[in-house]
N, C-alpha and C positions, 0 to 999 in steps of 0.2 A: 558477534553478529556479523553474518555474511549476507550479502546482497547479490543475486544473480539476474541477469537481464537476458532476455532472448525475445524474438519475435514469432508469432504464429500468424502468418499472413501479414495484415496490417495493424495487428494488435501487439502492443508492447506488454510483455510479461516481467513483472518484478516478483522474484521468489525471495522471501525473507526467511532466514535460517538463525535461530537462537533466540535472543531476547531484545525486544524493542522497548527501551527504558531511557532514562535520563543519561546513561553512560554511552549509549549508541546512537541517540537521536541525531546528533549533529551529523554524524558520518552518513546515516541513511538519508537525511534531508539533503545534504550536499550532493551524494550520489544520484539520487532521484532526480533532483532538480537538473543537474548536468545532463542526464539522459533525456529528460523531457524537453529541454531546450535545444539539444543537438540532434534530435532524431525526428523523422516524419512518421507518424502513426495516426491510426483513427481512435483508438481506445487504449485504456491502460487495465491490466488485471493485476491485482495483487494476490499472488498465490501464497497463502499462509499455512500450508500444510506442515511446515517445519518451524513455524514460529512458536516457540514454547512459552512465552511470556510477553505480555504488553500491559504497560501502566498508562496513566493518563498522558504522560509525555508522548508515549507511541500514538495515542489517539490523536493528540495535537499534530504529530508529524503526518498522519493520514489525512487529517482535515486540511492541513495546509497544502498538501499535494492536490487534493481534491478542489480546492479553491483555485489553485494554480491552473488546473486542467479546465475548469469552468471558463476561466478567462480565455482559453485557447479554444473554447467549444468543443471539447473532447469529454468522453465518458470515463468514468472509472467504476470497476467492478472488483469483488472479492470473490476468491474461490478457494475451496479446500481448507478453510480455517480449522486449525486443531480444535479439540474440545474446549480447551482453556480460552482461546481467543474467541471462538464462536460465542461463548458465555459473555465474554467482555462487550463484543459487538451488540449482543442482544440487551444486555443490562444498560448499556450506555446509549442506546437507540441509534446506533451508527447504521444499521440496516435500513432506517428510514431515510438515509441519505444516500448511501452506497448499496446498490443491490448485490446480493449474493447470487452467483451463477454456478 
């Protein structure tokens, strides 16, 4: 799993590459929390174009970051989900919580 971070204006972009599962969850959780706590931004976008797999642990990571951002009164969005991840987001109802842009 690789995690890249950059900014588009005041929006922080997290690009996830690889598989978000029980083996990579703690790394992703720790790095995202670190960036969220140490940067100034208006919103977060998860770019999931190169995320090839995500299981329920990955959904938990995303929900946890969403809740952290809610406490900070920040928005989270998803963009470019791979077909596999898009299906998981649809089936789990995640798009009812986090908007796809």
